[in-house]
N, C-alpha and C positions, 0 to 999 in steps of 0.2 A: 442674077447670074451666079453669085456665090452659092445659092441654094441648089441650083442645077448641078454645079460642080460637086457639092456635098452629096447629092443624091447619086451621082455617078460613082463617087468614092465608095459609098455604102454598097451599091450594087456590085462593084468590083471586089470589095472585101468579102461579101457573101458568096459571090461566084467563085472566088479563089478557094475559100473554105470548102465549098461544095465539090469542086473538081479534085481537091486534095482527098476528101472523103471517098470519092469515087475511085481515085487512083489507089488508095490504101485498101479499099474493099477488093479491087481487082487483084492486088498483089497478095491478098490474104493477111494483110496487116504488116506492120513494120517489125522485123526481127533482125537479130544479129547477122543472120546469113543472107538477108536480102536487102539490106539498107541501101547498098549502092544501086541495085536494080530499081528500087523504089525512087531514090533520089533523081534518077535520070529517066523516069517514065514520062511519057508525053503529058499525062494529066497533072503530075506534080510540077513539071516545068511550066505548064500553062498557068497553074495556080501561082507560081512564083512570078510569072510575067504580069498576072492580074494584080498581085500585091505591089509590084513595082509601079504600075500605072496608078493604082490607088494612092500610093505614097506621093507621087507627083501631083495628083489632084488635091490631096490633103494639104500639101504645101501651098498650093494656090488658094485653097479655102482659108487657110490660116492667115494669108496675107490680106484677106478681105473681110473676115469676120472675127469677132473676139473669141478667144479660146473658151471662155465661160459660156458661150452660146454654141459654138460649133461642136465641141466635144460631147456635151450631153445629147445634141441632136444625132450624133453619130451612133448613139446607143440603139437607134432603130435597126441597126444591123443585127442585134441580138434577136429582135422580134422576127425579122425576115429569116434569120437562120433557123429559128425554131419552126416557123411555117414550112420552110423547105425540108427540114428534117422529117416533119410529119407527113408532108405530101409526097416528096420525092423518094425518101428512103423508108417510108412506112413506119417510122419510129413512133412508139407510144409516148405521148406527151401527157404527163399527169396534170391534174387540175392546178396544182401549185405553180407550175410553169406558165400555164395560161394566165393565171392571176398575176404572175410576175410580168408577163407581156403587157397586160392591161395597166399595171403600175408604170411601166416604162413609157407607154404611149401617153398616159396621163401626165407624167413628168415632162415629156417633150412638149405637150400642149401648154403646160404651165410655163415652161422656160421660154417658149417661143412667143408667148402672148406679150403684147406691147402695152 
């Protein structure tokens, strides 16, 4: 069960970042003259809500798993974030970032091995 909660936490973190990026793209970025409009845009507010839920899940995860295990496993959010940036936003991802993703995944496998 704690691993399911951790997976949901990761998904909510990445979803929150994704909707923030979408909201900022729609607003033309964050500037001095539009920060209030950006702050209260539906996508930014949705991302804040997702982060709130992710935080509650994280507290639940921390009550069930050691931090030395849970926190490194949460790094899979970085890998998922790069995958979404590449597929959803069409961002160019250089080879060194893909190698970094592989290192993260290898680290997660090592840390989670019993």
